[in-house]
C-alpha positions in Angstrom: 19.6 -14.1 -25.1 21.0 -17.5 -24.5 19.7 -20.6 -23.0 20.7 -23.8 -21.2 23.1 -22.5 -18.5 23.6 -25.1 -15.9 24.6 -24.2 -12.4 28.0 -23.5 -11.0 28.7 -26.8 -9.4 30.8 -29.5 -11.1 29.7 -33.0 -11.6 31.3 -34.3 -8.4 29.8 -31.5 -6.4 26.4 -32.2 -7.9 26.7 -35.8 -6.9 27.6 -34.8 -3.3 24.6 -32.5 -3.1 22.0 -35.1 -4.0 19.0 -35.3 -1.7 18.8 -38.5 0.4 16.4 -41.4 -0.3 14.5 -40.5 2.9 14.0 -36.9 1.8 12.8 -38.0 -1.7 10.4 -40.6 -0.3 8.9 -38.2 2.1 8.4 -35.5 -0.6 7.0 -38.0 -3.2 3.3 -38.0 -3.8 1.6 -41.4 -3.7 -0.4 -41.9 -6.9 -1.6 -45.4 -6.1 -0.9 -48.6 -7.9 2.7 -48.6 -6.8 3.4 -45.2 -8.5 4.8 -42.0 -7.0 5.4 -38.5 -8.3 8.5 -36.5 -7.3 8.9 -32.8 -8.1 12.5 -31.6 -8.5 13.8 -28.1 -9.0 16.3 -27.5 -11.9 16.8 -23.7 -11.8 19.1 -23.6 -14.8 16.5 -24.8 -17.4 16.1 -22.1 -20.1 14.8 -23.5 -23.4 13.4 -26.4 -25.4 16.8 -28.0 -25.8 17.2 -28.1 -22.0 13.8 -29.7 -21.6 14.5 -32.4 -24.3 17.9 -33.2 -22.7 16.5 -33.7 -19.2 13.4 -35.6 -20.2 15.5 -38.0 -22.4 17.8 -38.7 -19.5 15.0 -39.4 -17.1 13.0 -41.5 -19.6 16.1 -43.7 -19.9 15.8 -44.6 -16.2 13.9 -48.0 -16.0 11.7 -46.9 -13.1 10.5 -43.7 -14.7 7.1 -43.8 -16.4 6.8 -40.1 -17.3 9.0 -37.0 -17.0 7.8 -33.5 -17.6 9.8 -30.3 -17.4 8.1 -27.0 -16.8 10.1 -24.1 -18.2 8.5 -21.3 -16.2 8.7 -22.8 -12.7 11.9 -24.8 -13.4 10.2 -27.8 -12.0 10.7 -31.4 -13.2 7.8 -33.7 -12.4 8.7 -37.4 -12.5 6.2 -40.3 -12.2 8.1 -43.5 -11.2 7.3 -47.0 -10.1 8.2 -48.2 -6.6 9.1 -51.7 -7.7 10.8 -52.6 -11.0 11.7 -56.3 -11.8 11.1 -57.2 -8.2 13.5 -54.6 -6.7 12.7 -51.5 -4.8 13.4 -48.2 -6.7 15.9 -45.8 -5.1 14.6 -42.3 -6.1 18.2 -41.0 -5.8 18.8 -42.7 -9.1 16.4 -40.2 -10.7 18.3 -37.2 -9.4 21.6 -38.8 -10.3 20.4 -39.3 -13.9 19.9 -35.6 -14.2 23.3 -34.7 -12.6 25.4 -37.3 -14.4 23.7 -37.4 -17.8 23.1 -33.7 -18.3 25.2 -31.7 -15.9 22.2 -29.8 -14.5 21.9 -29.4 -10.7 18.7 -30.9 -9.3 17.2 -30.7 -5.8 13.9 -31.0 -4.1 11.5 -28.4 -5.4 10.8 -26.1 -2.5 10.6 -22.4 -3.3 10.6 -21.2 -6.9 10.8 -17.6 -5.7 14.1 -18.0 -3.9 15.8 -19.8 -6.8 14.4 -17.2 -9.2 15.6 -14.3 -7.1 19.1 -15.8 -6.7 19.4 -16.2 -10.5 18.2 -12.7 -11.1 20.7 -11.3 -8.7 23.6 -13.3 -10.4 22.5 -12.0 -13.8 22.3 -8.4 -12.6 25.8 -8.6 -11.0 27.1 -10.0 -14.3 25.5 -7.1 -16.2 27.1 -4.6 -13.8 30.6 -6.1 -14.0 30.5 -6.3 -17.8 29.0 -2.9 -18.1 31.7 -1.4 -15.9 34.5 -3.2 -17.9 33.0 -2.2 -21.3 32.8 1.5 -20.3 36.4 1.6 -19.2 37.7 -0.2 -22.3 35.7 2.2 -24.4 37.4 5.1 -22.7 40.9 3.6 -23.4 39.8 3.0 -27.0 39.1 6.7 -27.6 42.9 7.5 -27.5 43.6 4.7 -29.9 40.9 5.9 -32.3 42.3 9.4 -32.0 45.6 8.3 -33.4 47.8 7.4 -30.5 51.4 6.4 -31.3 52.4 2.7 -31.4 53.7 2.3 -27.9 50.7 4.1 -26.3 48.4 2.0 -28.4 50.0 -1.2 -27.3 49.8 -0.2 -23.7 46.1 0.6 -23.9 45.5 -2.7 -25.7 47.2 -4.6 -22.9 45.3 -2.7 -20.2 42.0 -3.4 -22.2 43.0 -7.1 -22.3 43.5 -7.2 -18.6 40.2 -5.5 -17.9 38.3 -7.8 -20.3 39.7 -11.1 -19.0 38.0 -11.1 -15.5 34.8 -9.6 -17.0 34.7 -12.5 -19.5 35.3 -15.0 -16.8 32.7 -13.6 -14.4 30.0 -12.6 -16.9 30.7 -15.4 -19.4 30.5 -18.3 -16.9 26.8 -18.7 -17.7 27.7 -19.6 -21.2 31.0 -21.4 -20.7 29.6 -23.8 -18.1 26.6 -24.5 -20.2 28.7 -25.1 -23.3 31.2 -27.3 -21.5 28.6 -29.5 -19.9 27.0 -30.0 -23.3 30.2 -30.7 -25.3 31.7 -33.1 -22.8 28.5 -35.2 -23.1 28.7 -35.3 -26.9 25.9 -32.7 -27.6 25.5 -29.1 -28.4 23.1 -26.4 -27.2 22.4 -22.8 -27.9 25.2 -21.6 -25.6 28.0 -23.4 -27.5 28.0 -20.8 -30.4 27.9 -17.9 -27.9 30.8 -19.3 -25.9 32.8 -19.9 -29.2 32.0 -16.3 -30.3 33.2 -14.7 -27.1 36.4 -16.9 -26.9 37.3 -16.4 -30.6 36.8 -12.6 -30.4 39.0 -12.2 -27.3 41.6 -14.6 -28.7 41.9 -12.7 -32.1 42.2 -9.4 -30.2 44.9 -10.9 -27.9 46.8 -12.2 -30.9 46.7 -8.7 -32.5 47.9 -7.2 -29.2 50.8 -9.6 -28.9 51.9 -8.8 -32.5 51.4 -5.0 -32.2 48.3 -4.9 -34.4 46.5 -1.7 -35.0 43.0 -2.9 -34.4 41.7 -5.1 -31.5 38.1 -5.9 -30.4 38.2 -6.1 -26.6 35.6 -3.3 -26.4 33.3 -5.2 -28.8 33.8 -8.5 -27.0 33.0 -7.2 -23.6 30.1 -5.1 -24.9 28.8 -8.2 -26.7 28.8 -10.0 -23.4 27.2 -7.0 -21.7 24.3 -7.0 -24.2 23.9 -10.8 -24.0 23.6 -10.6 -20.2 21.1 -7.7 -20.5 19.0 -9.8 -22.8 19.1 -12.8 -20.5 18.3 -10.7 -17.4 15.3 -9.0 -19.2 14.2 -12.4 -20.4 14.3 -13.7 -16.8 12.4 -10.7 -15.6 9.8 -11.0 -18.3 9.3 -14.7 -17.6 8.7 -13.8 -13.9 6.1 -11.3 -15.0 4.6 -13.9 -17.4 4.2 -16.4 -14.6 3.2 -13.8 -12.0 -0.2 -15.6 -11.5 1.6 -18.8 -10.3 3.9 -16.8 -8.1 1.0 -14.9 -6.6 -0.7 -18.2 -5.8 2.5 -19.4 -4.1 2.5 -16.3 -1.9 -1.1 -17.0 -0.9 0.0 -20.3 0.7 0.9 -19.8 4.4 4.3 -21.0 5.6 2.8 -22.7 8.6 -0.1 -22.8 11.0 -0.9 -23.4 14.7 -1.8 -27.0 15.3 -3.8 -27.9 18.4 -2.7 -31.0 20.4 -4.9 -33.5 22.1 -4.0 -31.9 25.5 -5.0 -28.5 24.3 -1.5 -27.3 23.6 -0.5 -25.4 20.5 2.4 -26.1 18.2 3.5 -24.1 15.2 4.2 -26.4 12.2 5.3 -25.7 8.6 2.4 -26.3 6.2 4.3 -29.3 4.7 4.0 -31.0 8.1 0.3 -30.7 8.5 -1.6 -34.0 8.0 -5.2 -34.9 7.5 -6.9 -35.1 10.9 -4.8 -32.3 12.5 -6.8 -29.6 14.3 -5.7 -26.1 13.2 -6.4 -22.7 14.8 -7.0 -19.9 12.4 -7.1 -16.3 13.7 -8.7 -13.3 12.0 -6.5 -12.1 9.2 -4.9 -15.5 8.5 -5.2 -17.6 5.4 -6.3 -21.2 5.6 -3.3 -23.4 4.9 -5.0 -26.7 3.9 -8.5 -27.9 3.0 -10.6 -28.7 6.0 -13.9 -28.7 7.9 -14.8 -26.0 10.5 -15.1 -27.7 14.0 -15.9 -24.5 16.0 -15.9 -20.8 15.7 -17.3 -18.5 13.0 -16.0 -16.0 10.5 -16.5 -14.2 7.2 -14.1 -15.6 4.6 -12.7 -13.9 1.5 -13.3 -16.7 -1.0 -12.4 -14.7 -4.2 -9.6 -17.2 -5.0 -12.2 -20.0 -5.2 -15.1 -18.5 -7.1 -14.0 -15.0 -8.1 -16.7 -13.4 -5.9 -15.8 -10.4 -3.8 -18.6 -10.8 -1.3 -17.5 -12.5 2.0 -18.8 -15.9 2.8 -20.0 -16.5 6.4 -19.0 -19.9 7.8 -19.6 -21.8 11.0 -19.2 -25.3 12.4 -19.6 -28.0 9.7 -18.6 -25.8 6.7 -16.0 -27.0 4.3 -13.2 -24.5 3.6 -10.3 -24.6 1.1 -6.7 -23.6 1.2 -6.1 -20.0 0.3 -9.3 -18.6 1.8 -8.8 -15.6 4.1 -10.5 -15.4 7.5 -11.7 -11.8 7.8 -13.6 -11.3 11.0 -13.3 -14.3 13.4 -11.3 -17.2 14.7 -11.8 -20.8 13.6 -10.8 -24.3 14.6 -10.4 -26.5 11.5 -10.0 -30.2 11.1 -7.6 -30.8 8.1 -9.0 -33.1 5.4 -6.0 -33.0 3.0 -2.3 -32.4 3.1 -0.9 -29.1 1.6 0.2 -30.8 -1.6 -3.3 -32.3 -2.1 -5.3 -29.1 -1.2 -7.2 -26.8 -3.4 -4.5 -24.1 -3.7 -1.9 -26.7 -4.7 -4.3 -28.2 -7.3 -4.7 -24.7 -8.9 -1.0 -24.2 -9.0 -0.5 -27.6 -10.6 -3.1 -26.8 -13.3 -1.4 -23.4 -13.9 2.0 -25.0 -14.2 0.8 -27.8 -16.5 -0.6 -25.3 -18.9 2.9 -24.1 -19.7 4.7 -27.4 -19.4 2.6 -29.3 -21.9 3.6 -30.4 -25.3 1.1 -28.7 -27.6 1.7 -29.1 -31.4 3.3 -25.7 -31.7 5.6 -26.5 -28.7 6.7 -29.8 -30.2 7.5 -28.0 -33.5 9.6 -25.4 -31.8 11.5 -28.0 -29.8 12.2 -30.1 -32.9 13.5 -27.1 -34.7 15.7 -26.0 -31.8 17.2 -29.5 -31.5 18.7 -29.2 -35.0 19.4 -25.5 -34.9 22.8 -25.5 -33.2 24.5 -27.9 -35.6 23.1 -25.9 -38.5 24.5 -22.7 -36.9 28.0 -24.2 -36.6 27.9 -25.4 -40.2 27.0 -21.9 -41.3 29.8 -20.3 -39.3 32.4 -22.7 -40.6 31.2 -22.2 -44.2 31.4 -18.4 -43.8 34.9 -18.6 -42.3 36.2 -20.8 -45.1 34.5 -18.8 -47.8 35.8 -15.4 -46.7 39.2 -16.8 -45.8 39.7 -18.5 -49.1 38.1 -16.0 -51.5 38.6 -12.9 -49.5 42.2 -13.7 -48.4 41.7 -12.0 -45.0 41.4 -14.8 -42.4 41.1 -12.3 -39.5 38.1 -10.7 -41.2 36.7 -14.2 -42.0 37.0 -15.0 -38.3 35.0 -11.9 -37.3 32.3 -12.8 -39.8 32.1 -16.3 -38.4 31.8 -14.9 -34.9 28.9 -12.6 -36.0 27.1 -15.6 -37.6 27.5 -17.7 -34.4 25.9 -14.9 -32.3 23.2 -13.6 -34.6 21.7 -17.0 -35.4 21.0 -18.0 -31.7 17.5 -19.4 -31.8 16.3 -18.0 -28.5 13.4 -16.2 -30.1 12.2 -19.5 -31.6 12.5 -21.3 -28.3 10.5 -18.6 -26.6 7.8 -18.3 -29.2 5.4 -20.9 -27.7 6.0 -21.3 -23.9 5.9 -17.6 -23.1 2.5 -17.2 -24.9 1.1 -20.3 -23.1 2.1 -19.1 -19.6 0.8 -15.6 -20.2 -2.5 -17.0 -21.6 -2.8 -19.4 -18.6 -2.3 -16.4 -16.2 -4.8 -14.3 -18.0 -7.4 -17.1 -17.8 -6.7 -17.6 -14.1 -7.3 -13.9 -13.4 -10.7 -14.5 -15.0 -11.5 -17.5 -12.9 -10.6 -20.2 -15.4 -8.1 -23.0 -14.8 -6.4 -24.7 -17.8 -4.6 -28.0 -17.5 -2.2 -27.8 -20.4 -1.3 -25.6 -23.3 -2.5 -28.2 -25.8 -6.0 -27.6 -24.5 -5.9 -24.0 -25.5 -4.6 -25.0 -28.9 -7.6 -27.5 -29.3 -10.1 -25.0 -28.0 -9.1 -22.5 -30.7 -10.0 -25.2 -33.3 -13.6 -25.9 -32.1 -16.7 -25.1 -34.2 -19.3 -26.6 -31.9 -20.1 -26.3 -28.1 -22.4 -28.9 -26.4 -23.6 -28.4 -22.9 -24.9 -30.7 -20.1 -28.0 -29.2 -18.5 -28.1 -29.6 -14.7 -25.2 -27.9 -12.9 -23.9 -26.5 -16.2 -26.6 -24.5 -18.1 -28.6 -24.4 -14.8 -27.3 -23.6 -11.4 -27.8 -27.1 -10.1 -29.7 -26.0 -7.0 -33.3 -27.1 -7.7 -36.3 -26.4 -5.6 -38.8 -29.0 -4.6 -42.2 -27.9 -5.9 -44.7 -30.4 -4.4 -43.3 -31.0 -0.9 -46.8 -30.5 0.6 -48.2 -33.3 -1.5 -45.7 -35.9 -0.5 -46.2 -38.3 2.4 -43.6 -37.4 5.1 -42.7 -41.1 5.4 -41.9 -41.3 1.7 -39.9 -38.0 1.9 -37.8 -39.5 4.7 -37.2 -42.7 2.6 -36.1 -40.5 -0.4 -33.9 -38.3 1.8 -32.3 -41.4 3.3 -31.3 -42.6 -0.1 -30.4 -39.2 -1.4 -27.9 -38.6 1.4 -25.6 -41.0 -0.4 -25.3 -38.9 -3.5 -23.9 -35.5 -4.5 -26.3 -35.0 -7.3 -28.2 -31.6 -7.0 -31.6 -33.2 -6.8 -30.4 -35.7 -4.2 -29.0 -32.9 -2.2 -32.2 -31.0 -2.4 -34.2 -34.0 -1.1 -31.7 -34.7 1.6 -31.6 -31.1 3.0 -35.4 -30.7 2.6 -36.2 -33.4 5.2 -35.9 -32.5 8.9 -35.6 -35.4 11.4 -34.2 -38.9 11.6 -33.6 -40.8 8.4 -34.2 -44.5 7.8 -31.2 -46.8 7.5 -30.5 -49.2 4.6 -28.4 -52.3 4.5 -26.7 -51.0 1.4 -27.0 -48.2 -1.1 -25.5 -48.1 -4.6 -25.3 -45.2 -6.9 -25.7 -45.9 -10.6 -24.5 -42.9 -12.6 -27.1 -41.7 -15.2 -29.9 -43.7 -13.5 -30.3 -43.2 -9.8 -29.9 -44.7 -6.3 -30.6 -48.4 -5.4 -31.1 -49.2 -1.7 -31.7 -52.5 0.1 -33.4 -53.1 3.5 -34.7 -56.3 5.1 -38.1 -56.0 3.6 -37.8 -54.0 0.3 -35.6 -52.9 -2.5 -35.9 -49.1 -3.0 -35.0 -47.1 -6.1 -34.8 -43.3 -6.4 -34.3 -41.8 -9.9 -35.9 -41.6 -13.3 -39.2 -43.3 -13.8 -37.7 -45.8 -16.1 -35.1 -46.7 -13.5 -37.4 -46.7 -10.5 -40.5 -48.4 -12.1 -39.2 -50.2 -15.2 -41.1 -48.1 -17.7 -40.9 -44.6 -19.1 -43.7 -42.1 -19.2 -42.5 -38.9 -20.8 -45.4 -36.6 -19.9 -45.7 -33.1 -21.0 -44.8 -31.1 -17.9 -41.9 -28.7 -18.3 -40.6 -29.6 -14.8 -38.3 -32.4 -13.8 -39.2 -35.4 -11.7 -37.7 -38.0 -9.5 -39.6 -41.2 -8.7 -39.3 -43.2 -5.5 -40.3 -46.9 -5.8 -40.3 -50.0 -3.6 -40.0 -53.3 -5.3 -40.8 -51.6 -8.6 -44.0 -50.0 -7.3 -44.1 -46.2 -7.4 -44.4 -44.6 -4.0 -44.0 -40.9 -4.7 -43.0 -38.5 -7.5 -41.0 -35.4 -6.6 -41.1 -32.4 -9.0 -38.4 -29.7 -9.2 -37.6 -26.5 -10.8 -34.2 -24.9 -11.4 -32.7 -21.6 -12.6 -30.6 -20.9 -15.6 -27.0 -20.2 -14.7 -25.8 -16.6 -14.5 -24.7 -15.4 -17.9 -26.2 -18.3 -19.8 -28.1 -16.3 -22.4 -25.3 -13.8 -22.9 -22.8 -16.7 -23.3 -25.0 -18.4 -26.0 -25.2 -15.1 -27.9 -21.5 -14.6 -27.7 -20.9 -18.1 -29.0 -23.3 -17.7 -31.9 -21.6 -14.4 -32.8 -18.4 -16.3 -33.1 -20.1 -18.7 -35.6 -20.0 -21.6 -33.1 -22.9 -24.2 -33.2 -24.5 -25.0 -29.8 -26.4 -27.9 -28.4 -27.7 -29.5 -25.2 -27.1 -33.2 -24.3 -29.1 -34.1 -21.3 -30.6 -37.1 -19.5 -33.6 -35.0 -18.5 -37.1 -35.4 -20.2 -37.7 -33.9 -23.6 -40.2 -31.3 -22.4 -37.7 -29.8 -19.9 -34.8 -29.8 -22.3 -36.8 -28.3 -25.2 -38.0 -25.4 -23.0 -34.5 -24.6 -21.9 -33.2 -24.9 -25.5 -35.8 -22.4 -26.7 -35.2 -20.1 -23.8 -31.4 -19.9 -24.6 -31.9 -20.2 -28.4 -29.6 -23.2 -28.7 -29.4 -24.7 -32.1 -30.1 -28.4 -31.2 -30.9 -30.6 -28.2 -31.1 -34.2 -27.2 -32.9 -35.5 -24.2 -33.3 -38.8 -22.2 -29.6 -39.6 -22.7 -27.6 -42.1 -20.6 -23.9 -41.4 -20.0 -23.2 -43.7 -23.0 -25.7 -41.8 -25.0 -23.9 -38.5 -24.4 -20.6 -40.0 -25.3 -22.1 -41.5 -28.5 -23.6 -38.1 -29.4 -20.3 -36.4 -29.0 -18.6 -39.1 -31.0 -21.2 -38.7 -33.8 -20.6 -35.0 -33.9 -16.9 -35.6 -34.2 -17.2 -38.2 -36.9 -19.3 -35.8 -38.9 -16.3 -33.4 -39.0 -17.1 -31.2 -36.1 -14.5 -30.2 -33.5 -16.6 -30.4 -30.3 -16.2 -28.7 -27.0 -18.2 -30.4 -24.2 -19.2 -28.5 -21.1 -20.5 -30.7 -18.2 -20.2 -31.3 -14.5 -21.4 -34.7 -13.4 -20.0 -38.1 -13.0 -22.1 -39.2 -15.9 -20.6 -36.4 -18.1 -17.0 -37.6 -17.6 -17.0 -40.1 -20.6 -18.4 -37.4 -22.9 -15.8 -34.8 -21.5 -13.0 -37.2 -22.4 -14.5 -38.0 -25.8 -14.7 -34.4 -26.9 -12.0 -32.5 -28.7 -11.7 -30.2 -25.6 -13.8 -29.9 -22.5 -14.7 -27.6 -19.6 -16.4 -28.1 -16.2 -17.4 -25.8 -13.4 -15.6 -25.9 -10.1 -18.7 -27.3 -8.5 -18.5 -30.4 -10.7 -17.9 -33.9 -9.2 -14.2 -34.7 -8.8 -14.2 -37.1 -11.7 -15.8 -34.4 -13.9 -13.1 -31.9 -13.0 -10.3 -34.4 -13.6 -11.7 -35.3 -17.1 -12.1 -31.7 -18.2 -9.4 -29.6 -19.8 -10.6 -26.3 -18.3 -12.3 -25.6 -15.0 -14.1 -22.3 -14.4 -14.4 -21.1 -10.8 -17.2 -18.5 -10.9 -21.0 -18.9 -11.6 -21.1 -17.2 -15.0 -21.0 -19.2 -18.2 -19.2 -16.2 -19.8 -16.1 -18.3 -19.0 -16.8 -20.4 -22.2 -16.6 -17.6 -24.8 -13.8 -15.9 -22.9 -11.7 -19.0 -22.9 -12.4 -19.5 -26.6 -11.4 -15.9 -27.3 -8.2 -16.1 -25.3 -7.2 -19.4 -26.9 -7.8 -18.0 -30.4 -5.7 -15.0 -29.5 -2.9 -17.1 -28.0 -2.8 -19.2 -31.1 -2.6 -16.0 -33.2 0.3 -14.7 -31.1 2.2 -18.0 -31.3 2.0 -17.8 -35.1 3.1 -14.2 -35.0 6.0 -15.2 -32.8 7.0 -17.9 -35.2 6.8 -15.4 -38.0 8.9 -12.9 -36.1 11.6 -15.5 -35.2 11.8 -16.9 -38.8 11.7 -13.4 -40.3 14.5 -12.3 -38.1 16.7 -15.1 -39.3 15.8 -14.6 -42.9 17.0 -11.0 -42.6 19.8 -11.3 -40.1 21.6 -14.4 -41.4 22.4 -13.0 -44.9 23.5 -9.7 -43.4 26.0 -11.6 -41.1 27.2 -13.9 -43.9 27.7 -10.8 -46.1 30.0 -9.3 -43.5 27.8 -6.3 -42.6 27.2 -7.2 -39.0 29.9 -6.9 -36.4 29.8 -9.2 -33.3 28.4 -6.3 -31.2 25.6 -5.6 -33.7 24.9 -9.3 -33.9 24.5 -9.4 -30.1 22.1 -6.5 -30.0 20.1 -7.9 -32.9 19.8 -11.4 -31.3 18.8 -10.0 -27.9 16.3 -7.6 -29.4 14.6 -10.4 -31.4 14.0 -12.4 -28.2 12.7 -9.4 -26.3 10.3 -8.6 -29.2 8.9 -12.2 -29.0 8.3 -11.9 -25.2 6.8 -8.5 -25.5 4.5 -9.7 -28.2 3.3 -12.5 -25.9 2.6 -10.0 -23.1 0.1 -8.2 -25.3 -2.3 -10.9 -24.1 -2.5 -8.9 -20.8 -4.0 -5.9 -22.7 -6.5 -7.7 -24.9 -10.1 -7.8 -23.6 -10.9 -10.8 -25.8 -14.7 -10.3 -25.4 -14.4 -10.2 -21.6 -17.7 -9.9 -20.0 -18.7 -9.3 -16.4 -21.9 -11.3 -15.9 -24.6 -9.9 -13.7 -26.6 -12.0 -11.4 -29.7 -10.3 -12.9 -29.2 -12.2 -16.1 -30.4 -15.5 -14.6 -34.1 -16.2 -14.6 -36.3 -18.6 -12.8 -37.2 -21.3 -15.2 -39.0 -24.6 -14.8 -35.9 -26.4 -16.1 -34.4 -28.8 -13.7 -33.0 -32.3 -14.4 -34.3 -35.8 -14.0 -32.5 -37.4 -11.1 -29.2 -39.1 -11.8 -29.3 -38.5 -15.6 -29.1 -34.8 -16.4 
């Protein structure tokens, strides 16, 4: 199987097909700070060499900050600055850099499925044409092999040449165009030796025909191309299967929706034209196109894409909904809160694509090897040609050996070794409710020997219950609820929802991560959080329940006590981690008594309490400096620094936005079984990558000497090369059939425990 086949347009045609500045600006995502991201489709990308070529061309553009090519989706994501040296950037220059510097056709990234289906159709047509030609040439060759006289033999050779020529032109265009685009720009790629092999094999046969030779190789040449195209087509199909999870997500996104106008009229709009603030009508049986808030109506939603749960979720006015959810029973009117490209479904697809497009250590190694592989192949072929020609005396035989060397050494198996495993692993994780941001995260997760957990919202469900509501003065509960309404912390949300009635207003409210809430009014300064934050002193106490203190001007007004439940699957997850010889620990801002009780309940090896956000980060750093590879699992704003400091990190989908952004993995369901499952899958992926490297290297160790010794014909070389690539892809697909310790957590595993956090710090 070969790589790097640019499209069918020439350079001038490519230049003419460039998208306009207006189209590119409209499609670009505003990242803030004068930076934008543009996603382009380059459907002809096939290998690490293609990726390196495009990324180098883009990084040479002054306005480009970062360029990343995704092999599975054929997407090029470019981050660029709007103003460079005082001048506005024209994004057309970015597309022009790809077209003029590499010869690859680039366009706005719209529909991966359409481009993929078109390429598959072209490959299958090429297979059909070359297969038909090979079969007919084989039939003509039977008479030659049977001992036909010279004139009959020459006639059949000429007929075979005429059949082979159009087949080579039609089926070989994938290789010729790729090789020509590379050579005319002063570089080589993996298709150059393939194009040389096909051309030389046909040329030698044509020479023999013109000089009434007894043996020609038209049948071998066309059969060679036939097998090469079969290999590429199978590779394309297997890649589609590998990235089926991403394709499935794309199919979950509606093409458009009915938007309600201010006058009550309805207008159907493509999903890309829906903007925040638009009112959208959703009928029963329709999927929600963008994130939004229900304004009116009610329905049961299929939310399995969000949390993996099969039970429908009833929603009514005021409920937040996310793109991809399916309305099962009723009609809704939504107010869009995000554009399609910023919605939940788009975020998941971006995470899935980033998993395969990253530059993990294994991936960088494969790309570096592939970069120098083609020159080495050419040197081997020339050496074999000269050796057999000089010492063997048969230059025709020397040419055939050189052709076989060019074919058999194509490093496609090596180029596929890493990316196909990463995309299959990312798809498998997604099916189990786990999002992974990049392939390097899986590589790092496989290296960990210690897992540390935040407590509230991570080891516990983060939905605490107020224990002493009857003991609290209603006025103080109202004050606390008024402050708590400005925070997403679980304890704040409990206080906010617990109060019924009007709430006091404050002149200003400030949230201090890891400490609490600070509010000002005309008469007083209120604080809601830990006792140390609220009152200026710390009294640990011995109760195994969490508390939040409300104070006015440093004087305690009320103490709120809470209890929380352990997260589903917490005990089973801790057992699984210990069985894998991983150390476990809790890092929490809660009081020692609460943290100690949870640590004993879950049999965790170590725990630290009363930690500030800086304290959690310092603890993770200390573990790392002692030689541990640490995985941090947390969910809050105060956990973000520790998540970034860890070797690898994970957060639940319910985490604060900054926590999800800082984490390498995000798990969508309630169960902590996601942690050992992700570890198992990452270990298995690393093992398969090493196996693929071994298979690719082992193939070359065996195949190259055979070709150099003259024991492999061009046809045998083509079959061997295609088979090696298919073996590597098939080996990666084994991930879909490995259980990897997969566990279905039961809700009965959670227990009611007096283990909830101290406000703002757990």
